[in-house]
Every structure is written in structure tokens, then in C-alpha cells.
C-alpha positions in Angstrom: 5.4 -45.5 81.0 8.0 -43.3 79.5 11.1 -45.4 79.0 13.3 -42.8 77.1 15.3 -40.0 78.6 14.7 -36.6 77.1 17.7 -34.2 77.1 18.4 -30.9 75.6 21.6 -30.3 73.5 22.5 -27.3 71.5 18.9 -26.1 71.8 17.5 -29.4 70.5 15.4 -32.0 72.4 16.9 -35.5 71.9 15.3 -38.7 73.2 17.9 -41.3 74.4 16.2 -44.7 73.9 16.7 -47.8 75.8 17.4 -49.8 72.7 20.6 -47.7 72.1 19.4 -45.2 69.6 18.5 -41.5 69.7 15.2 -40.1 68.4 15.3 -36.4 67.2 11.7 -35.4 67.3 12.2 -32.0 65.5 13.7 -33.8 62.5 11.7 -37.0 62.8 14.9 -38.8 62.7 16.3 -42.0 64.3 20.1 -42.1 64.8 22.0 -45.3 65.4 25.7 -46.2 65.3 27.7 -49.3 64.7 25.0 -51.7 63.4 27.6 -54.2 62.1 25.3 -56.2 59.9 26.8 -59.6 59.2 29.4 -59.6 61.9 28.5 -63.0 63.2 28.4 -64.4 59.6 31.9 -62.9 59.1 33.2 -64.7 62.3 31.6 -68.0 61.1 33.4 -67.6 57.8 36.6 -67.7 59.9 35.3 -70.9 61.6 34.6 -69.2 64.9 31.7 -70.5 67.0 29.4 -67.6 67.3 25.6 -67.2 67.7 23.2 -67.2 64.6 20.3 -64.9 64.1 22.0 -61.7 65.2 21.2 -60.0 61.9 17.4 -60.8 62.1 17.4 -59.6 65.8 19.1 -56.2 64.8 16.7 -55.6 62.0 13.8 -56.6 64.2 14.8 -54.1 66.8 15.0 -51.4 64.0 11.5 -52.4 63.0 10.2 -51.9 66.5 11.8 -48.4 66.8 10.4 -47.3 63.5 7.0 -48.5 64.5 7.1 -46.7 67.8 8.4 -43.3 66.6 7.4 -41.1 63.7 10.4 -41.4 61.6 11.1 -40.0 58.1 14.9 -40.4 58.2 17.2 -43.1 59.6 20.8 -42.0 60.1 23.5 -44.6 60.7 26.7 -43.1 62.2 29.0 -45.6 60.6 29.7 -49.3 60.3 26.4 -50.5 58.7 28.1 -53.6 57.2 30.8 -55.3 59.3 33.0 -56.6 56.5 33.1 -57.8 52.9 32.0 -61.3 54.2 28.9 -59.6 55.5 27.7 -59.3 51.8 26.8 -63.0 51.8 23.6 -63.4 49.7 21.6 -64.7 52.8 22.6 -61.6 54.8 21.8 -59.2 52.0 18.5 -60.8 51.3 17.4 -60.3 55.0 18.5 -56.5 54.7 16.7 -56.2 51.4 13.5 -57.6 52.9 13.8 -55.2 55.8 14.2 -52.3 53.5 11.1 -53.3 51.5 9.1 -53.1 54.7 10.1 -49.4 54.9 10.0 -48.0 51.3 9.3 -44.4 52.3 12.0 -44.1 54.9 15.0 -42.1 54.0 18.4 -43.6 55.1 21.7 -41.9 55.3 24.9 -43.8 56.1 28.0 -41.9 57.2 30.9 -44.2 56.2 32.8 -45.7 59.1 36.0 -47.6 59.2 34.2 -50.9 58.6 32.1 -49.5 55.7 35.3 -48.5 53.9 36.4 -52.2 54.1 33.0 -53.7 53.4 32.2 -51.3 50.6 29.0 -49.2 50.2 25.7 -51.2 50.5 24.0 -52.3 47.4 22.2 -49.6 45.5 19.0 -51.6 45.8 18.8 -50.6 49.4 18.3 -47.0 48.6 20.8 -45.7 51.2 22.5 -42.4 50.7 26.2 -42.8 51.7 28.2 -39.8 52.7 31.6 -39.1 54.2 32.0 -37.5 57.6 31.3 -35.0 58.8 27.6 -34.7 57.7 26.3 -31.4 58.9 22.7 -31.5 60.1 22.6 -28.3 62.2 23.3 -27.8 65.0 25.2 -31.1 64.9 28.1 -32.6 63.0 27.2 -36.3 62.4 30.3 -38.6 62.2 31.6 -42.1 62.9 34.9 -41.1 64.4 34.7 -39.2 67.7 36.7 -36.3 66.8 35.8 -32.7 67.6 34.4 -30.4 64.9 35.5 -26.8 64.7 32.1 -25.3 64.6 29.5 -28.0 65.6 28.8 -30.5 68.4 29.6 -34.0 67.2 27.3 -37.1 67.4 29.4 -40.1 66.8 29.8 -43.9 67.3 32.9 -46.1 66.8 33.9 -46.4 70.5 30.9 -48.7 71.6 30.9 -47.0 75.0 29.9 -49.1 78.1 30.1 -48.3 81.8 30.7 -50.7 84.6 28.5 -50.4 87.8 30.3 -52.0 90.8 28.6 -53.1 94.1 29.9 -53.3 97.6 30.1 -57.1 97.4 32.2 -57.1 94.2 29.2 -57.2 91.9 29.8 -56.0 88.5 27.3 -54.9 85.9 28.5 -53.7 82.5 25.9 -51.6 80.5 26.0 -49.8 77.2 25.8 -46.0 77.7 25.4 -42.6 76.0 28.1 -40.1 76.6 26.8 -36.5 76.2 29.3 -33.7 75.9 29.2 -30.2 74.5 32.0 -31.1 72.0 31.7 -34.8 71.2 28.8 -37.2 72.1 28.9 -40.9 71.8 26.1 -43.4 71.0 26.3 -47.0 72.1 26.7 -49.6 69.5 23.3 -50.7 68.1 24.2 -54.1 66.7 23.5 -57.3 68.4 27.0 -58.7 68.4 29.3 -55.7 69.0 30.8 -55.7 72.5 31.8 -52.4 74.2 34.6 -50.3 75.4 34.7 -49.4 79.1 34.8 -45.6 79.6 35.2 -43.3 82.5 33.2 -40.2 82.8 34.9 -36.8 82.8 33.8 -33.6 84.5 32.6 -32.3 81.1 30.5 -35.3 80.2 27.2 -36.8 81.3 26.7 -40.6 81.2 23.3 -42.2 80.5 23.1 -45.9 81.0 20.8 -48.2 78.9 19.5 -51.4 80.3 16.4 -53.2 81.5 14.2 -51.2 79.1 15.2 -47.8 80.5 17.7 -45.1 80.3 18.8 -43.2 83.3 21.6 -40.7 84.2 24.6 -41.9 86.1 
């Protein structure tokens, strides 16, 4: 059963994936935003009671997506590491082991606001780190959702989510993709990231991700 939702944007076919990522078949590229590796560890460093195992879960989901799709390139639209405290040896060891499982994979990180605080990932991870915008025609790949003068933007940062409401006051909050001719948003990929509730506009299309599927609002 097909679980992704194929859309066309700027003449390119993109697959919106249930696991909050985009696969770009023509470029054999997987795009994710707001991975926030080590966020839970950063909160624990502040003596906050948060769940363990979120980094392992995030990396396992990346493993599954890379196994499912023909990927030559992983593009992270900002916020790979959450903070300087995410550079704890145990956390970096998990990421290093994950990288060694994918030695042929090219990885590009477009610096986000958390990356500027955390610092670039260790050189041993083999990640090319660039500032926004990073042009990969016909798109401008960014972290901040700001319009580009000539290219449609794919961005993160916002962690978009949409709330479905039922007649009996039921409320279901789901991560979503926001597709627009000027600025498109990816949901946050990381396990422990939260979300910002958005309202659709006439110019945007909303695609909800949940229960192993993606469907248009």
C-alpha cells in the first residue's frame, strides 16, 4: 500500500512521507527539518524529567527511511543538534555509529538557529554545513521560512501542526506539511520537538501526517 502522498511543485515530483520527511526522486534526496539531536539530553542537563531514548528513536527512523528509498543525499533543513549540551560523548557516539552505517550517503546541513548555538557537527560525521539559502534548483533550501526572490523555499523552523476538531469537542493535533508557491514548511522530524499550530491560507495546501499515512486537508 502506498503511504506517501505525491505532489508536484515547481515542475518537480515530491513525496510527502508519513514519517515527516520529503523524498525527491529526481535527486535521490531525502529532506528532513528540525532533527534536534540531543534535545532530551539537554533538558536532563537542566534537571528536567524528560524521556530517554529519543536520539536512538530519531536515528532509527532515519535508518528506516534510507532503507526504504534510494537515497544518495540527506538534506537537513536546520537544527541538527539541539544545543551545546547535545555534544555529550554518549550522544555523539550514537550519531557516529549511525553515520558509519551509511558511509556512502552525502549529507548537507543548512545551519539553523540551534546549529549556530550548538556549533557545527564534528568533522568525523562527514556533513557539509552551509548557510541559507542553499539553492538546489528549482528550490531554495532554508531553515527560516522567509521568501526567496527567485526560488520557491523549502524550510523548517516552525514545526507546523494542525488541529482536527470533532463535533463532540474531540481534538487531534497532527504534524503537517504546508505547501505554498513561495514558502513551504516541513514538520519537525525529531522525536522530542513539539509543534506550532497553524491555520491554512487560501494560497497554501495542508497535508497531515499521522497513523502511517499522509493526506490532504
